[in-house]
N, C-alpha and C positions, 0 to 999 in steps of 0.2 A: 607139363607146365613150362611156360616161358618166363624168363627173368629179364626185367628191364631195369637198367641203372640210371640214376639221375645224380648229377653233381650238386652237392649242397654245401652248407657252411662248414661242415666237418668231414668233407670227403663224399664219396659216392654212397648212395642208399639204394636198396633193392626193393622191387615190387614184382610180385608173381601174378601170372594170368594163365588160366586154363583155356580160355577162348582165344583162338589164334587171331581173330580179327581185332579183339581188344588189345592183344599184345602188339600187333603191328601199329595200330593207331597210337597206343601209349608210347611205343619206341620213337615214333616220329615226333611227338610232342616233347618227350624227354630229351631228345637230341637237341631240339631248339632251345629248351631251357638250359641244358648243360653248356651249350655254346655261349649263351648270354652270361652265365655265371663265370665261365672261363675268361671271357674278354671284358668282364667287369661292367657290362651294360645292364646286368641284372644283379641287384644286391641281395645276397642270401641271408636268411635268418632261420633260427632253429628253435623249436619249442623247449629244448634243453636249456636255453639261455633266457627263458621267460617270455613275456609278450614281445612281439616284434616291435622294434623302434619305429617311430614315424620317419617317413622318407621326405627328402627335399622335393619341392614341387617339380613335377615332370619326371621324377625317377621311377624306376620299376623294380619291384622286389619279389623275391622268392621266399615262401614260407614252407619249411619242412616240419610237418606234424609228426615228429619221431616218437613222442610219448603221448599217452592218453590225456585228454583234457578238452576244454572249451576255449575257443579263440575267436576274438573279433578283430578282423584284419583292418589295419589303417589303409587309407587311400594309397594306391600304387602297387599293393601286393596282389598282382594279377596271376602269379604262378604259384600253385598250391600243390604240395605233394604229401601224401600220407603213406610212408613205407610200411613194410611188413612188421617193423618193430612196434608199431602202434596197433593195438587191437580195437581201440575205440577212439573216435575223435569227432568233435562237433565244431564246425567252422562256419563263421559268418563271412561271406565274401566281401570284397572291397568295392563292389559295384562298378568295377572298371571295365573298359572295353577289352574284349578278347581274353577273358580269364581262362586259364588252362588248369584243370583240376585232375590230378592223377591219384588213384588209391590202389593199394595192393590187396592183400588178403584180409585186411581188417574191416570193421564196420564203420563206414563214414556217414556222417550226417552233414550235408553241405546245404547252407541256406544262402541262396543268391539274393542280394539286396538291391540288385539293379544290374545294368550292363548286359553282357552277352559272353558266350564262349563255349567251351567244351568240357565235359565231365566224363572220364573213363575210369571204370573201377574193375576190380577183380571179383572174387566169389564171395565177398562178405554180404551181410544183410544191410544194404545201404538205404539211406533216405536222402533224396534230392528234392529240394523245395525251391521252386521259382515263384517269387512273389507275384500277386495279381497286378501290382503296379509296374512290373518289369515289362518293358516293350521290346527287349532284345531277343534275338534268336539264339537258342541253345542246342548244341549237339550233346545228347546224353546216351552213353553206352555202358550198361552195367553187365555183370557176369552171371554166374550160376546161382547166386543166392536168392533169397526172397526179398526183393527190393520194393520200396515205395517211392514213387515219383509223382510229385505234384507240380506239374508245369502249368501254373495258373495264369501266367502272363498273356499278353496279346501278341507276342512274337511268334514267328514261324519256326517251331521247334522240330527237331529230328530225334526220335527216341527209339532205342533198341534196348529192351529191358532184360535180355538174356534168357537163359533156359529155366529159371526158377519159377516159383509161384509169385507173381508180381501184382502190385496195385498201381494203376496209372490214372491220375486225375488231370484233366485238361482244362484250359482256359479259353480265351477268345481268339487265339491265333489259328493259323493253318498248319496243322501238325502232320508229320509223317511218322508213322509208328510201325516198327517191326516187332511182332510178338512171337518169340521163340518158345515161351513156356506156357503155362496155364495161367492166364492173366485175367484180372478184372480191370476193365477200362471204363472210366466214367467221363463222358464228354460233357461239354457245357454249351456255349453259344457260338463256337467257332466252326471249323470244319476239320475233318481228319481223314487221312488215307491210311488204312491199316492192312498190313500183310501179316496174316496169322499163319506162321510157317510150321509150327510144331517144333520139337526138340529131340535131338539124339536118335533120330529115326522113328520116333513115335509121333502120334498126332495129339496135339494139345486141344483142349476144349476151353475156349475163352468165353467170358461173360462180359457183354458190352452194353452200356446204357448210352443211347444216342442223345437223349434229352432234346434240346432245341437246336442241335448242331446239324450240319450236313455231313453225313457219314458215307464213306466209301470203304468197303471191306472185301478183301479176297481171302478166303479161308482155305487152308490145306487140309485141316482136320475138321473138328466140330466146333460149333459156335452157338451161343445163345445171344440174340440181339434183341434188346428192348428199345424200340425206335423212338419213343417219346413224342415230341411235337415237331420234329424236323422232317426232312425228306431223305430217304436212305437208299443206297445202292449196295446190295450184298450179294456176293457170289460164293456159294457154299462149296465145301470140299467133300471129304469122305464121310462126314457126319459123325454123330447125329447133329442135326441143325434144328434150332428152334428160332424162327425169325419173325419179329413183329415190325412191320413198317411204321413210319412216323405218321402222326395225324395230319401233317401238312399235305400229304398225298404225293403223287408222282413218284412213288417208291418203285424200285426195281429189285425184286428178290428172286434170285436164281438158286434153286437147290442143286447140290452136287450129286455125287454118285451114291451117297449113303442115305439112311433114313432121315426124313426131314418133315417138319411141319411149318408152314408158312402162313402168316396172317397179314392181310392187307390192313393199312392203317387209315387211309383217307380216300381221296378221289383220284381216279385215273392211275391206279397202281397196276403194275405188271408183275405177275407171279408165274414162275416157270418151274415145272418139275423136270427131273433129269435122272438118267440111269435106270437101273432095274430094281432098286430097293423100294419098298412101299413108302409113299409120301402123301401128305395132305396139303391141299391149298384151300385157304379160307378167304372168301371175299368179305369186304367190309360193307358199310351202309351206302356207299356211293357206287359209281360205275367202275368196274374192275375188269381186267383181262387175266384169266387163269388159263395157262397154256401147258399142255402135257405132250405136245407133238414130238418132243425130244426124248420122251421117257418110254420105257417098256415094262414098268412095274405095275403092281396092283394099286393104283393111286385112287385117292378120293378127292373129289372137287366139291366144295361147299359154296353154293350160290348165296348171294346176299339179298339186300333190298333194293339194289339199283338195277341198271341195265347192264348186266354182265355178259361178257363174251368168254365162253368156256370151251376149250378144245382138249379132248382126251388124247391119250397115247395109244400104243399098240397092245398094252396089257389089258387085263380085265378091270375096267374102271367102274367106280361108283360115283354117281352124281347125286348129291343131296340137294333137294330143291329148296329155294328160299321164297321170300315174299316179293321179289322184284320180277323183272322181265328178262330172263336169261335166254341167250341164244347158245345152244349147246351143240357142238360138233363132236360126234362120237366116231372115232376111227376104229371100226370093227374089222377083225380078221377071222372071226369064227362065231360059233353059236354062243349065245349068252355072254358076249364080251362086254356088254354095257348094262349096268344096274342103275335104276333110277329109284331113289329113296325119297318118299314123302313122309314127313313126321308131322302129325297133327299138332298144330300150335306153332310150328316153325315154317311150314310151307304157306301156300296161299297165293303165290304169284302165277304169272302166265308165261310159260316157258315153251320154246320151240326147239326140237331136236332135229339136227341134220346129220347126214353121213351114213345112216343105216339104210339098208335096202330090203330087209326082210324082217318080219315080225319075230322070227326065232332068234334074232340077234340081241334081243333085249328082255329084261325082266324088270318088273315094277314091284318094289317093296313098300308096303303100307305099315306104318308104325303109329299106334295110338288111336286108330280109327275103330269104328264099330265092325262087327262081324260081317255085315252085308256091304261094306264099302266097295270091295272089288266087284261084286255082282252088280251093284248099282252103276259103277263106272262103265262096265262092259255093256250093260243094257242101254245106257245113255250116250254111248260114243257116237260121234258124228264124223262123216267122211265126205270130202269133196271130190273124190276120185284120185287124188294125188297125195293126200295126207289124211291122218285120223287124229281126232281130238277127244280126250277124256276129261271129265270134270269130277272133282271130289267135293265132299260136303263142306270143306273149309274154304271153298272158293278157288282152289288150285285148278289150273287148266294146263294140260300137257299135250302138245301137238307134235306128232312124229311125221316128218316129211318122208315121202317115198313109200309109206306104209298105209294101207287102206283099212285094216281090220285087226283088232286085238281079241284074244280069247282068254279064258281062265288060266291057260298055261303060261300067260305072260305075267301073272301076278303071284306073289308069294307072301 
């Protein structure tokens, strides 16, 4: 624990911090406040003396919330301190420029009514509320408690919610967020860059709702991302990851090294598998790119109803056929490395498979069809000397380049 002292109306007060970064930032702000109190450029007031008095026009005040209570700060009280002696405080800010808010081990509720500034807290369960009408930029850095941060304004905020289980709600600004704990993040209509780092050497799992925003996320551990109606860029970590792209399309979803399931959301999405863990990539209704060339796991690729470009990895991959016109590149390194699954009622498209060089590198799985489906497909296959095409009863057509003939051993 680090102890930071601030000079107030009745001498120095103490605030404790377990996070070293919070302590360093709090010490810097505390030094500036203490210097102002010492040279009388900042007028100190204390909750022990009742509500703070009004200041003369242009003056700056400091308020020490040394006891529990609710305080509405008059104009000019831009320096706010809640020392360890207060276990609970609710403070409505002065809406001034460059408000500096410091809290120690207690539970602070700070309501910004305008302006801008910085809020640095310790390990309490804090609530920081930035009004939707606030256009200022805020720096918010909380500790190891379970914090609630509602940064609903249109300013460009920087938020680090600490190592607890936190709830973060965003507004229309361009937010920079560091997630050290297991956080729930609810975006709105702005844009946000999120670094999900995990805490204490463990990997956190965040739940993130993109809504209509432009989301950029880099995850160290696991994440669940619900893309909403925006366009999202997500780079996964050690997993598990569950990633849904936004319906606006042009999403970029990159799985990390762990287990992951990725869903495209609109048109022109790019989904990437990675690592050796089993992963799933699902196309949406438009034209998608599903790429597994960086991966070595037993991955599954789901074609959609558009013109999809699908590339497998070096593991034994499964390609589930859709209703569109997919071009599938299977990177085969041995026998039966590529499995093609047709599900009656979900297939029906016309797909072309590239990359294979021999029939024994593939198997076709038929689900939901009649008992004679495989025999009929074999009997009706056509070849032009450089490729072979089979047709199924639901209209599915599957063409294999570089292969001229299939047998019953290719079906299961």
